[in-house]
C-alpha positions, 0 to 999 in steps of 0.5 A, spaced: 631 590 891 624 590 890 620 597 889 615 598 896 609 600 892 608 593 887 602 596 885 601 597 876 596 603 874 592 605 880 585 606 879 580 610 883 577 604 886 583 601 889 584 607 892 578 607 895 577 601 898 583 602 901 581 608 905 575 605 907 579 599 909 582 604 913 576 608 915 574 601 918 580 600 922 580 607 925 573 605 928 573 598 931 580 602 935 575 608 937 568 605 939 565 598 938 561 598 932 556 593 931 557 587 927 552 588 922 555 594 920 563 591 920 560 585 915 557 591 910 563 595 910 567 589 908 562 586 903 563 593 900 571 592 901 570 586 898 566 587 892 571 594 890 577 589 890 574 583 887 572 589 881 578 589 877 581 582 880 575 579 877 576 582 870 583 580 870 581 574 872 577 573 866 581 576 861 586 572 856 593 571 859 598 576 857 604 573 853 610 569 856 614 575 853 610 580 857 610 576 863 617 576 863 617 584 862 612 585 868 616 581 873 623 584 870 619 591 871 617 590 878 623 587 880 627 594 878 629 599 884 627 605 880 627 610 885 635 608 886 636 608 879 633 617 880 637 617 886 643 615 882 642 619 877 641 614 871 634 617 869 632 624 868 625 623 871 623 619 877 620 612 874 615 608 877 612 601 877 605 605 877 607 606 870 607 600 866 600 598 863 596 593 868 595 587 863 587 588 862 589 595 859 595 591 855 591 586 853 585 591 850 590 594 847 593 588 843 585 587 841 584 594 839 590 593 834 588 587 831 581 587 830 583 595 827 588 591 822 592 597 824 600 597 821 602 603 823 602 605 830 605 611 835 606 611 843 607 617 846 610 614 853 614 608 853 617 606 859 619 599 860 616 597 854 610 592 856 605 596 852 609 597 846 610 589 846 603 588 847 601 593 842 607 590 837 604 583 838 597 585 835 601 587 828 601 583 822 608 581 820 608 587 816 606 592 821 611 597 825 611 601 831 614 608 833 614 609 840 617 615 844 621 616 850 623 623 853 628 619 859 634 615 855 635 610 861 627 608 860 629 607 852 635 604 853 631 599 859 626 598 854 630 596 848 634 591 851 629 587 853 624 588 846 630 586 842 630 579 846 623 578 844 620 576 837 617 582 836 623 587 838 624 588 830 617 591 829 619 596 835 622 603 833 624 607 839 625 615 839 628 619 844 626 626 846 620 630 848 614 628 845 611 634 842 618 636 838 618 628 836 611 629 832 613 635 828 618 630 826 613 626 825 609 630 820 616 633 817 617 625 815 609 625 812 608 620 816 601 618 817 598 613 823 593 607 824 593 608 831 596 612 837 596 610 843 598 616 849 601 615 856 606 621 857 606 627 860 600 628 863 600 636 862 601 636 855 596 631 854 591 637 850 597 640 846 598 632 844 592 631 841 592 639 838 598 637 834 596 630 832 590 633 828 593 639 826 599 636 823 595 631 820 598 624 823 592 621 823 585 620 818 578 619 820 580 611 820 585 612 825 584 611 833 586 614 838 587 611 846 589 615 852 590 612 858 589 615 866 583 619 863 581 619 870 587 621 874 585 617 880 579 620 881 581 628 880 577 628 874 571 627 876 571 628 884 573 636 887 574 632 893 580 629 890 587 634 890 587 638 883 594 638 880 596 641 873 597 634 870 588 633 872 586 640 870 590 639 862 587 631 863 580 634 864 581 640 858 584 634 854 577 629 856 573 635 854 576 636 847 575 628 845 567 629 847 566 635 842 562 634 836 569 633 832 571 625 835 567 620 836 569 618 843 568 613 848 570 613 855 572 605 859 573 605 866 579 600 866 584 601 872 585 609 871 581 610 865 582 609 858 579 613 852 578 610 845 577 616 840 577 618 833 576 623 828 568 624 825 
């Protein structure tokens, strides 16, 4: 059975388009509205909905392997898996990176010529596979996932691809695994963070303190908008949004060279100065 929600990575602009459509419906239900006003509302909704659709259409196609993984992920009943206690956390299709985000990650890995990648937050493996496609022949990717079910799900699919051998999966709490990587003397060229939002700032602090990166390394962080809560006080604030806001402030400090880009729920690219 497919999930009721089929969205991939909800964004503020998509949320606003839906809210405006709901407002229009309520307005027309209770009182007649002039045609030119309805046309203006429709034009705003059309532009908002077209923004991400056009970016998607004008981005290179994902590989067949990524497309297949997308379909499998979207068709999986993650809610039932959680109810049946097969997974420790409530997994959702929205956790999967969008096509545009995946292709951006692949391009960043490719143009930076990164060989050693660390990912915090695997889910079904879409972003890991996208980055692995950008790796050179001798490149490696380690992905950390706290949920054993998600790790097994991803492992089973990744092993069917031509890039599976480049991807290692570590199961456990990301903060603890960062300590393990430091003990093992590892250093990474590229780190993608898409794990527990309340720990975002702690991830950055530990990555820097444990010297898991150098000045050539790139850090990429997803969901830095938190569906608008990071920049709109009108949105409900959560522990996650507060933690992400603190991380956003850290990354704009003089220690880092940072660019935040409005892709889906926001993505930040940063490096040490």
